[in-house]
N, CA and C atoms as an extended XYZ file, in Angstrom:
462
Properties=species:S:1:pos:R:3:atomname:S:1:resname:S:1:resid:I:1 pbc="F F F"
N       -76.955       18.443      -38.038 N   UNK     1
C       -77.214       17.480      -37.012 CA  UNK     1
C       -76.023       16.530      -36.874 C   UNK     1
N       -75.553       16.358      -35.648 N   UNK     2
C       -74.407       15.478      -35.431 CA  UNK     2
C       -74.922       14.053      -35.205 C   UNK     2
N       -74.260       13.124      -35.844 N   UNK     3
C       -74.596       11.709      -35.639 CA  UNK     3
C       -73.461       11.006      -34.909 C   UNK     3
N       -73.837       10.103      -34.069 N   UNK     4
C       -72.853        9.321      -33.332 CA  UNK     4
C       -72.453        8.093      -34.134 C   UNK     4
N       -71.201        7.815      -34.207 N   UNK     5
C       -70.693        6.652      -34.927 CA  UNK     5
C       -71.023        5.412      -34.091 C   UNK     5
N       -71.541        4.407      -34.729 N   UNK     6
C       -71.845        3.150      -33.986 CA  UNK     6
C       -70.577        2.360      -33.709 C   UNK     6
N       -70.654        1.524      -32.722 N   UNK     7
C       -69.533        0.669      -32.411 CA  UNK     7
C       -69.319       -0.332      -33.507 C   UNK     7
N       -68.058       -0.682      -33.779 N   UNK     8
C       -67.795       -1.707      -34.789 CA  UNK     8
C       -68.248       -3.065      -34.313 C   UNK     8
N       -68.562       -3.989      -35.211 N   UNK     9
C       -68.927       -5.346      -34.791 CA  UNK     9
C       -67.794       -5.996      -33.974 C   UNK     9
N       -68.150       -6.868      -33.055 N   UNK    10
C       -67.191       -7.475      -32.193 CA  UNK    10
C       -67.151       -9.021      -32.343 C   UNK    10
N       -66.008       -9.585      -32.172 N   UNK    11
C       -65.775      -11.020      -32.010 CA  UNK    11
C       -65.540      -11.249      -30.553 C   UNK    11
N       -66.130      -12.263      -29.997 N   UNK    12
C       -65.958      -12.579      -28.599 CA  UNK    12
C       -65.121      -13.850      -28.421 C   UNK    12
N       -64.093      -13.707      -27.591 N   UNK    13
C       -63.222      -14.847      -27.274 CA  UNK    13
C       -63.374      -15.154      -25.806 C   UNK    13
N       -63.506      -16.407      -25.499 N   UNK    14
C       -63.499      -16.810      -24.068 CA  UNK    14
C       -62.220      -17.635      -23.877 C   UNK    14
N       -61.355      -17.171      -22.985 N   UNK    15
C       -60.125      -17.862      -22.652 CA  UNK    15
C       -60.335      -18.661      -21.394 C   UNK    15
N       -59.886      -19.925      -21.470 N   UNK    16
C       -59.974      -20.845      -20.297 CA  UNK    16
C       -59.052      -20.354      -19.222 C   UNK    16
N       -59.578      -20.231      -17.991 N   UNK    17
C       -58.734      -19.891      -16.858 CA  UNK    17
C       -57.931      -21.059      -16.353 C   UNK    17
N       -57.190      -20.829      -15.291 N   UNK    18
C       -56.320      -21.870      -14.751 CA  UNK    18
C       -57.136      -23.047      -14.172 C   UNK    18
N       -58.291      -22.732      -13.622 N   UNK    19
C       -59.153      -23.754      -13.030 CA  UNK    19
C       -60.093      -24.268      -14.116 C   UNK    19
N       -59.739      -25.381      -14.744 N   UNK    20
C       -60.522      -25.935      -15.833 CA  UNK    20
C       -61.792      -26.640      -15.376 C   UNK    20
N       -62.001      -26.739      -14.106 N   UNK    21
C       -63.204      -27.363      -13.569 CA  UNK    21
C       -64.334      -26.317      -13.353 C   UNK    21
N       -63.983      -25.060      -13.569 N   UNK    22
C       -64.937      -23.975      -13.298 CA  UNK    22
C       -64.805      -22.911      -14.379 C   UNK    22
N       -65.879      -22.145      -14.593 N   UNK    23
C       -65.832      -21.023      -15.512 CA  UNK    23
C       -65.548      -19.668      -14.810 C   UNK    23
N       -65.351      -19.734      -13.477 N   UNK    24
C       -65.210      -18.546      -12.689 CA  UNK    24
C       -64.018      -17.660      -13.098 C   UNK    24
N       -62.905      -18.329      -13.519 N   UNK    25
C       -61.753      -17.559      -13.882 CA  UNK    25
C       -61.527      -17.459      -15.411 C   UNK    25
N       -62.558      -17.865      -16.182 N   UNK    26
C       -62.473      -17.700      -17.621 CA  UNK    26
C       -62.526      -16.211      -17.942 C   UNK    26
N       -61.945      -15.801      -19.071 N   UNK    27
C       -61.883      -14.386      -19.416 CA  UNK    27
C       -62.512      -14.142      -20.769 C   UNK    27
N       -63.414      -13.151      -20.842 N   UNK    28
C       -64.030      -12.755      -22.095 CA  UNK    28
C       -63.320      -11.512      -22.645 C   UNK    28
N       -62.893      -11.606      -23.867 N   UNK    29
C       -62.288      -10.456      -24.566 CA  UNK    29
C       -63.046      -10.189      -25.859 C   UNK    29
N       -63.415       -8.923      -26.063 N   UNK    30
C       -64.136       -8.526      -27.255 CA  UNK    30
C       -63.165       -7.847      -28.212 C   UNK    30
N       -62.992       -8.480      -29.369 N   UNK    31
C       -62.127       -7.954      -30.412 CA  UNK    31
C       -63.010       -7.174      -31.425 C   UNK    31
N       -62.509       -6.101      -31.994 N   UNK    32
C       -63.273       -5.279      -32.883 CA  UNK    32
C       -62.904       -5.614      -34.331 C   UNK    32
N       -63.940       -5.966      -35.103 N   UNK    33
C       -63.768       -6.361      -36.468 CA  UNK    33
C       -63.172       -5.204      -37.323 C   UNK    33
N       -62.161       -5.504      -38.143 N   UNK    34
C       -61.471       -4.479      -38.888 CA  UNK    34
C       -61.848       -4.374      -40.352 C   UNK    34
N       -62.807       -5.185      -40.798 N   UNK    35
C       -63.153       -5.238      -42.224 CA  UNK    35
C       -63.633       -3.898      -42.755 C   UNK    35
N       -64.295       -3.096      -41.947 N   UNK    36
C       -64.798       -1.803      -42.453 CA  UNK    36
C       -63.687       -0.764      -42.579 C   UNK    36
N       -62.597       -0.937      -41.852 N   UNK    37
C       -61.512        0.062      -41.920 CA  UNK    37
C       -60.287       -0.448      -42.715 C   UNK    37
N       -60.091       -1.762      -42.763 N   UNK    38
C       -58.914       -2.314      -43.451 CA  UNK    38
C       -59.240       -3.208      -44.638 C   UNK    38
N       -60.503       -3.522      -44.835 N   UNK    39
C       -60.869       -4.447      -45.892 CA  UNK    39
C       -60.619       -5.901      -45.392 C   UNK    39
N       -59.973       -6.696      -46.206 N   UNK    40
C       -59.700       -8.087      -45.860 CA  UNK    40
C       -58.212       -8.356      -45.919 C   UNK    40
N       -57.392       -7.751      -45.026 N   UNK    41
C       -55.950       -7.897      -45.101 CA  UNK    41
C       -55.508       -9.324      -44.817 C   UNK    41
N       -54.459       -9.784      -45.551 N   UNK    42
C       -53.932      -11.121      -45.340 CA  UNK    42
C       -52.428      -11.107      -45.179 C   UNK    42
N       -51.949      -12.145      -44.535 N   UNK    43
C       -50.506      -12.336      -44.316 CA  UNK    43
C       -50.158      -13.736      -44.815 C   UNK    43
N       -48.888      -13.959      -45.015 N   UNK    44
C       -48.401      -15.286      -45.313 CA  UNK    44
C       -48.415      -16.143      -44.054 C   UNK    44
N       -48.703      -17.432      -44.183 N   UNK    45
C       -48.774      -18.358      -43.031 CA  UNK    45
C       -47.439      -18.351      -42.223 C   UNK    45
N       -46.356      -17.991      -42.874 N   UNK    46
C       -45.063      -18.011      -42.201 CA  UNK    46
C       -45.043      -17.013      -41.028 C   UNK    46
N       -45.975      -16.046      -41.003 N   UNK    47
C       -46.023      -15.104      -39.897 CA  UNK    47
C       -46.293      -15.894      -38.574 C   UNK    47
N       -47.324      -16.735      -38.579 N   UNK    48
C       -47.639      -17.517      -37.367 CA  UNK    48
C       -46.530      -18.508      -37.050 C   UNK    48
N       -45.932      -19.102      -38.078 N   UNK    49
C       -44.838      -20.018      -37.860 CA  UNK    49
C       -43.649      -19.290      -37.159 C   UNK    49
N       -43.404      -18.044      -37.553 N   UNK    50
C       -42.335      -17.291      -36.963 CA  UNK    50
C       -42.623      -16.991      -35.489 C   UNK    50
N       -43.870      -16.674      -35.170 N   UNK    51
C       -44.240      -16.443      -33.789 CA  UNK    51
C       -44.036      -17.653      -32.923 C   UNK    51
N       -44.435      -18.811      -33.475 N   UNK    52
C       -44.224      -20.065      -32.751 CA  UNK    52
C       -42.732      -20.317      -32.549 C   UNK    52
N       -41.918      -20.096      -33.560 N   UNK    53
C       -40.464      -20.275      -33.457 CA  UNK    53
C       -39.872      -19.354      -32.415 C   UNK    53
N       -40.353      -18.066      -32.375 N   UNK    54
C       -39.862      -17.153      -31.370 CA  UNK    54
C       -40.241      -17.577      -29.953 C   UNK    54
N       -41.415      -18.233      -29.839 N   UNK    55
C       -41.841      -18.674      -28.517 CA  UNK    55
C       -40.943      -19.816      -27.970 C   UNK    55
N       -40.247      -20.526      -28.853 N   UNK    56
C       -39.291      -21.511      -28.391 CA  UNK    56
C       -37.985      -20.871      -28.034 C   UNK    56
N       -37.636      -19.819      -28.760 N   UNK    57
C       -36.282      -19.149      -28.580 CA  UNK    57
C       -36.265      -18.117      -27.482 C   UNK    57
N       -37.391      -17.455      -27.231 N   UNK    58
C       -37.414      -16.285      -26.328 CA  UNK    58
C       -38.309      -16.517      -25.106 C   UNK    58
N       -37.875      -16.094      -23.958 N   UNK    59
C       -38.661      -16.267      -22.752 CA  UNK    59
C       -39.927      -15.456      -22.720 C   UNK    59
N       -39.962      -14.289      -23.402 N   UNK    60
C       -41.137      -13.424      -23.323 CA  UNK    60
C       -42.128      -13.667      -24.437 C   UNK    60
N       -41.923      -14.672      -25.238 N   UNK    61
C       -42.894      -15.142      -26.248 CA  UNK    61
C       -43.409      -16.523      -25.817 C   UNK    61
N       -44.737      -16.675      -25.821 N   UNK    62
C       -45.347      -17.949      -25.371 CA  UNK    62
C       -46.504      -18.345      -26.266 C   UNK    62
N       -46.824      -19.648      -26.242 N   UNK    63
C       -48.010      -20.152      -26.897 CA  UNK    63
C       -48.894      -20.826      -25.847 C   UNK    63
N       -50.166      -20.453      -25.816 N   UNK    64
C       -51.119      -21.043      -24.878 CA  UNK    64
C       -52.262      -21.678      -25.693 C   UNK    64
N       -52.715      -22.788      -25.167 N   UNK    65
C       -53.834      -23.483      -25.813 CA  UNK    65
C       -55.092      -23.344      -24.952 C   UNK    65
N       -55.469      -22.095      -24.724 N   UNK    66
C       -56.627      -21.876      -23.847 CA  UNK    66
C       -57.731      -21.055      -24.493 C   UNK    66
N       -57.822      -21.062      -25.811 N   UNK    67
C       -58.905      -20.371      -26.500 CA  UNK    67
C       -60.093      -21.323      -26.506 C   UNK    67
N       -61.011      -21.081      -25.574 N   UNK    68
C       -62.117      -21.962      -25.267 CA  UNK    68
C       -63.304      -21.849      -26.219 C   UNK    68
N       -63.621      -20.587      -26.577 N   UNK    69
C       -64.817      -20.346      -27.405 CA  UNK    69
C       -64.612      -19.085      -28.232 C   UNK    69
N       -65.068      -19.097      -29.507 N   UNK    70
C       -64.954      -17.987      -30.406 CA  UNK    70
C       -66.337      -17.738      -31.028 C   UNK    70
N       -66.865      -16.519      -30.839 N   UNK    71
C       -68.138      -16.165      -31.415 CA  UNK    71
C       -67.855      -15.008      -32.397 C   UNK    71
N       -68.239      -15.199      -33.672 N   UNK    72
C       -67.987      -14.193      -34.727 CA  UNK    72
C       -68.824      -12.950      -34.538 C   UNK    72
N       -68.571      -11.973      -35.320 N   UNK    73
C       -69.304      -10.713      -35.318 CA  UNK    73
C       -70.762      -10.926      -35.682 C   UNK    73
N       -71.106      -12.012      -36.311 N   UNK    74
C       -72.496      -12.297      -36.652 CA  UNK    74
C       -73.165      -13.264      -35.686 C   UNK    74
N       -72.447      -13.632      -34.614 N   UNK    75
C       -72.996      -14.525      -33.590 CA  UNK    75
C       -72.748      -15.982      -33.849 C   UNK    75
N       -72.014      -16.294      -34.896 N   UNK    76
C       -71.735      -17.693      -35.259 CA  UNK    76
C       -70.612      -18.270      -34.350 C   UNK    76
N       -70.827      -19.490      -33.883 N   UNK    77
C       -69.812      -20.128      -33.083 CA  UNK    77
C       -68.693      -20.637      -34.010 C   UNK    77
N       -67.508      -20.106      -33.855 N   UNK    78
C       -66.371      -20.447      -34.717 CA  UNK    78
C       -65.325      -21.287      -33.959 C   UNK    78
N       -65.711      -21.805      -32.782 N   UNK    79
C       -64.813      -22.596      -31.974 CA  UNK    79
C       -64.376      -23.807      -32.776 C   UNK    79
N       -63.129      -24.163      -32.663 N   UNK    80
C       -62.599      -25.347      -33.354 CA  UNK    80
C       -61.988      -25.037      -34.723 C   UNK    80
N       -62.215      -23.789      -35.244 N   UNK    81
C       -61.600      -23.421      -36.485 CA  UNK    81
C       -60.223      -22.868      -36.248 C   UNK    81
N       -59.441      -22.737      -37.286 N   UNK    82
C       -58.038      -22.300      -37.198 CA  UNK    82
C       -58.062      -20.765      -37.007 C   UNK    82
N       -58.275      -20.338      -35.775 N   UNK    83
C       -58.283      -18.952      -35.426 CA  UNK    83
C       -57.368      -18.752      -34.222 C   UNK    83
N       -56.550      -17.703      -34.291 N   UNK    84
C       -55.579      -17.438      -33.226 CA  UNK    84
C       -55.668      -16.005      -32.780 C   UNK    84
N       -55.357      -15.788      -31.495 N   UNK    85
C       -55.248      -14.421      -30.962 CA  UNK    85
C       -53.787      -14.194      -30.583 C   UNK    85
N       -53.257      -13.102      -31.127 N   UNK    86
C       -51.890      -12.733      -30.781 CA  UNK    86
C       -51.963      -11.502      -29.855 C   UNK    86
N       -51.496      -11.676      -28.628 N   UNK    87
C       -51.579      -10.632      -27.637 CA  UNK    87
C       -50.179      -10.126      -27.318 C   UNK    87
N       -50.048       -8.847      -27.210 N   UNK    88
C       -48.728       -8.281      -26.888 CA  UNK    88
C       -48.810       -7.136      -25.912 C   UNK    88
N       -47.748       -6.983      -25.112 N   UNK    89
C       -47.614       -5.825      -24.221 CA  UNK    89
C       -46.327       -5.117      -24.639 C   UNK    89
N       -46.525       -3.854      -25.045 N   UNK    90
C       -45.378       -3.047      -25.498 CA  UNK    90
C       -44.469       -2.719      -24.336 C   UNK    90
N       -43.186       -2.955      -24.516 N   UNK    91
C       -42.211       -2.826      -23.425 CA  UNK    91
C       -42.163       -1.409      -22.868 C   UNK    91
N       -42.083       -0.376      -23.732 N   UNK    92
C       -41.874        0.992      -23.231 CA  UNK    92
C       -43.143        1.588      -22.620 C   UNK    92
N       -44.275        1.310      -23.206 N   UNK    93
C       -45.529        1.983      -22.734 CA  UNK    93
C       -46.430        1.141      -21.862 C   UNK    93
N       -46.254       -0.208      -21.920 N   UNK    94
C       -47.146       -1.111      -21.235 CA  UNK    94
C       -48.479       -1.296      -21.908 C   UNK    94
N       -48.654       -0.667      -23.057 N   UNK    95
C       -49.922       -0.799      -23.786 CA  UNK    95
C       -50.134       -2.246      -24.244 C   UNK    95
N       -51.337       -2.751      -24.006 N   UNK    96
C       -51.702       -4.124      -24.375 CA  UNK    96
C       -52.542       -4.063      -25.644 C   UNK    96
N       -52.197       -4.938      -26.591 N   UNK    97
C       -52.964       -5.030      -27.822 CA  UNK    97
C       -53.187       -6.510      -28.195 C   UNK    97
N       -54.165       -6.725      -29.019 N   UNK    98
C       -54.445       -8.073      -29.505 CA  UNK    98
C       -54.852       -8.050      -30.961 C   UNK    98
N       -54.484       -9.032      -31.693 N   UNK    99
C       -54.839       -9.202      -33.093 CA  UNK    99
C       -55.425      -10.599      -33.293 C   UNK    99
N       -56.595      -10.690      -33.919 N   UNK   100
C       -57.242      -11.977      -34.151 CA  UNK   100
C       -56.998      -12.346      -35.611 C   UNK   100
N       -56.498      -13.550      -35.827 N   UNK   101
C       -56.223      -14.053      -37.186 CA  UNK   101
C       -56.975      -15.337      -37.437 C   UNK   101
N       -57.261      -15.651      -38.664 N   UNK   102
C       -57.854      -16.875      -39.064 CA  UNK   102
C       -57.183      -17.432      -40.331 C   UNK   102
N       -57.140      -18.757      -40.446 N   UNK   103
C       -56.531      -19.363      -41.612 CA  UNK   103
C       -57.515      -19.369      -42.758 C   UNK   103
N       -57.019      -19.126      -43.951 N   UNK   104
C       -57.801      -19.212      -45.169 CA  UNK   104
C       -57.470      -20.512      -45.888 C   UNK   104
N       -58.352      -20.943      -46.778 N   UNK   105
C       -58.162      -22.209      -47.488 CA  UNK   105
C       -56.912      -22.251      -48.289 C   UNK   105
N       -56.419      -21.092      -48.774 N   UNK   106
C       -55.221      -21.072      -49.579 CA  UNK   106
C       -53.919      -21.013      -48.762 C   UNK   106
N       -54.042      -21.070      -47.466 N   UNK   107
C       -52.875      -21.076      -46.594 CA  UNK   107
C       -52.493      -19.733      -46.028 C   UNK   107
N       -53.084      -18.649      -46.563 N   UNK   108
C       -52.749      -17.331      -46.013 CA  UNK   108
C       -53.503      -17.153      -44.674 C   UNK   108
N       -53.126      -16.101      -43.975 N   UNK   109
C       -53.722      -15.732      -42.700 CA  UNK   109
C       -54.524      -14.433      -42.896 C   UNK   109
N       -55.786      -14.457      -42.426 N   UNK   110
C       -56.639      -13.277      -42.539 CA  UNK   110
C       -56.658      -12.532      -41.207 C   UNK   110
N       -56.403      -11.248      -41.240 N   UNK   111
C       -56.501      -10.406      -40.076 CA  UNK   111
C       -57.974      -10.091      -39.892 C   UNK   111
N       -58.575      -10.528      -38.783 N   UNK   112
C       -60.030      -10.441      -38.575 CA  UNK   112
C       -60.379       -9.230      -37.716 C   UNK   112
N       -59.730       -9.087      -36.552 N   UNK   113
C       -60.205       -8.115      -35.586 CA  UNK   113
C       -59.020       -7.725      -34.660 C   UNK   113
N       -59.201       -6.636      -33.911 N   UNK   114
C       -58.161       -6.167      -32.993 CA  UNK   114
C       -58.763       -5.716      -31.655 C   UNK   114
N       -57.910       -5.662      -30.647 N   UNK   115
C       -58.329       -5.319      -29.304 CA  UNK   115
C       -57.224       -4.463      -28.677 C   UNK   115
N       -57.548       -3.548      -27.807 N   UNK   116
C       -58.848       -3.060      -27.311 CA  UNK   116
C       -59.390       -1.975      -28.249 C   UNK   116
N       -60.456       -1.357      -27.839 N   UNK   117
C       -61.092       -0.316      -28.674 CA  UNK   117
C       -60.128        0.817      -28.961 C   UNK   117
N       -59.299        1.176      -27.993 N   UNK   118
C       -58.300        2.264      -28.187 CA  UNK   118
C       -57.397        1.928      -29.399 C   UNK   118
N       -56.974        0.675      -29.449 N   UNK   119
C       -56.088        0.221      -30.563 CA  UNK   119
C       -56.893        0.268      -31.878 C   UNK   119
N       -58.128       -0.149      -31.850 N   UNK   120
C       -58.979       -0.059      -33.072 CA  UNK   120
C       -59.033        1.391      -33.553 C   UNK   120
N       -59.279        2.338      -32.607 N   UNK   121
C       -59.375        3.750      -32.944 CA  UNK   121
C       -58.043        4.277      -33.523 C   UNK   121
N       -56.935        3.828      -32.978 N   UNK   122
C       -55.638        4.243      -33.500 CA  UNK   122
C       -55.435        3.705      -34.929 C   UNK   122
N       -55.842        2.490      -35.184 N   UNK   123
C       -55.734        1.899      -36.505 CA  UNK   123
C       -56.628        2.598      -37.504 C   UNK   123
N       -57.825        2.978      -37.029 N   UNK   124
C       -58.779        3.710      -37.904 CA  UNK   124
C       -58.161        5.064      -38.335 C   UNK   124
N       -57.430        5.695      -37.451 N   UNK   125
C       -56.824        6.976      -37.769 CA  UNK   125
C       -55.565        6.814      -38.657 C   UNK   125
N       -54.863        5.749      -38.501 N   UNK   126
C       -53.637        5.476      -39.226 CA  UNK   126
C       -53.602        4.024      -39.637 C   UNK   126
N       -54.192        3.684      -40.776 N   UNK   127
C       -54.348        2.284      -41.181 CA  UNK   127
C       -52.989        1.585      -41.424 C   UNK   127
N       -51.954        2.367      -41.659 N   UNK   128
C       -50.621        1.743      -41.888 CA  UNK   128
C       -49.989        1.310      -40.570 C   UNK   128
N       -50.539        1.783      -39.426 N   UNK   129
C       -50.002        1.389      -38.130 CA  UNK   129
C       -50.055       -0.142      -37.932 C   UNK   129
N       -51.086       -0.757      -38.404 N   UNK   130
C       -51.222       -2.214      -38.223 CA  UNK   130
C       -50.066       -2.968      -38.895 C   UNK   130
N       -49.609       -2.487      -40.055 N   UNK   131
C       -48.466       -3.072      -40.727 CA  UNK   131
C       -47.233       -2.981      -39.872 C   UNK   131
N       -47.017       -1.789      -39.288 N   UNK   132
C       -45.832       -1.565      -38.458 CA  UNK   132
C       -45.869       -2.436      -37.215 C   UNK   132
N       -47.028       -2.562      -36.619 N   UNK   133
C       -47.154       -3.369      -35.386 CA  UNK   133
C       -46.926       -4.817      -35.736 C   UNK   133
N       -47.522       -5.339      -36.784 N   UNK   134
C       -47.326       -6.735      -37.153 CA  UNK   134
C       -45.867       -7.044      -37.433 C   UNK   134
N       -45.213       -6.134      -38.084 N   UNK   135
C       -43.793       -6.311      -38.367 CA  UNK   135
C       -42.938       -6.358      -37.082 C   UNK   135
N       -43.319       -5.575      -36.104 N   UNK   136
C       -42.561       -5.572      -34.836 CA  UNK   136
C       -42.633       -6.903      -34.109 C   UNK   136
N       -43.774       -7.661      -34.264 N   UNK   137
C       -43.911       -8.957      -33.623 CA  UNK   137
C       -42.814       -9.926      -34.095 C   UNK   137
N       -42.455       -9.846      -35.399 N   UNK   138
C       -41.473      -10.816      -35.918 CA  UNK   138
C       -40.083      -10.234      -36.061 C   UNK   138
N       -39.996       -8.941      -36.362 N   UNK   139
C       -38.676       -8.334      -36.633 CA  UNK   139
C       -38.064       -7.601      -35.457 C   UNK   139
N       -38.853       -7.197      -34.483 N   UNK   140
C       -38.354       -6.490      -33.331 CA  UNK   140
C       -38.911       -7.091      -32.036 C   UNK   140
N       -38.557       -8.328      -31.725 N   UNK   141
C       -39.132       -8.982      -30.539 CA  UNK   141
C       -38.873       -8.242      -29.237 C   UNK   141
N       -37.783       -7.474      -29.171 N   UNK   142
C       -37.515       -6.725      -27.967 CA  UNK   142
C       -38.412       -5.501      -27.750 C   UNK   142
N       -39.184       -5.171      -28.753 N   UNK   143
C       -40.173       -4.110      -28.649 CA  UNK   143
C       -41.254       -4.519      -27.642 C   UNK   143
N       -41.397       -5.797      -27.392 N   UNK   144
C       -42.457       -6.355      -26.609 CA  UNK   144
C       -41.927       -6.825      -25.233 C   UNK   144
N       -42.691       -6.561      -24.182 N   UNK   145
C       -42.420       -7.105      -22.873 CA  UNK   145
C       -42.945       -8.548      -22.771 C   UNK   145
N       -44.085       -8.784      -23.442 N   UNK   146
C       -44.673      -10.130      -23.428 CA  UNK   146
C       -45.478      -10.299      -24.721 C   UNK   146
N       -45.411      -11.457      -25.306 N   UNK   147
C       -46.210      -11.795      -26.489 CA  UNK   147
C       -46.747      -13.194      -26.258 C   UNK   147
N       -48.063      -13.328      -26.435 N   UNK   148
C       -48.726      -14.627      -26.259 CA  UNK   148
C       -49.555      -14.929      -27.477 C   UNK   148
N       -49.284      -16.102      -28.070 N   UNK   149
C       -50.096      -16.614      -29.171 CA  UNK   149
C       -51.090      -17.567      -28.530 C   UNK   149
N       -52.353      -17.258      -28.640 N   UNK   150
C       -53.375      -18.049      -27.987 CA  UNK   150
C       -54.160      -18.844      -29.033 C   UNK   150
N       -54.143      -20.164      -28.922 N   UNK   151
C       -54.763      -21.020      -29.882 CA  UNK   151
C       -55.872      -21.854      -29.161 C   UNK   151
N       -56.730      -22.429      -29.977 N   UNK   152
C       -57.823      -23.267      -29.413 CA  UNK   152
C       -57.374      -24.656      -29.051 C   UNK   152
N       -58.260      -25.355      -28.502 N   UNK   153
C       -57.992      -26.757      -28.180 CA  UNK   153
C       -57.971      -27.564      -29.496 C   UNK   153
N       -57.072      -28.482      -29.563 N   UNK   154
C       -56.987      -29.341      -30.760 CA  UNK   154
C       -57.125      -30.770      -30.355 C   UNK   154
């Protein structure tokens, strides 16, 4: 008997649109939790610091403060916590990906979830791919046509 694999748990992010007086242009993005395929991977805090530094130095790297709401895979409202979404568009293919990170008490960064589902499936097939992609954000900025670090309101 064939069984269908269930969808991975999702984190929901609502990004504030340009019109802050209305929710009409807000955007909902569902990130797929990676804990079942990657465990609890962490990075040094310097990773986010490097992305911010690159956003000052490079035109195609940006930081936006429009992360309006974050709902965890268990339905908990995580808005206001140190959680960031790193979104990238690959220069050669145009593929769009996103990685959701959160700060840990010890200063490290926890990789929480990824977007879209196609990227999740690629990571599931080749778990080392996430390491290569993360490295490209800081070591190969020209690999990307656009990189946006999206943070919440502070």
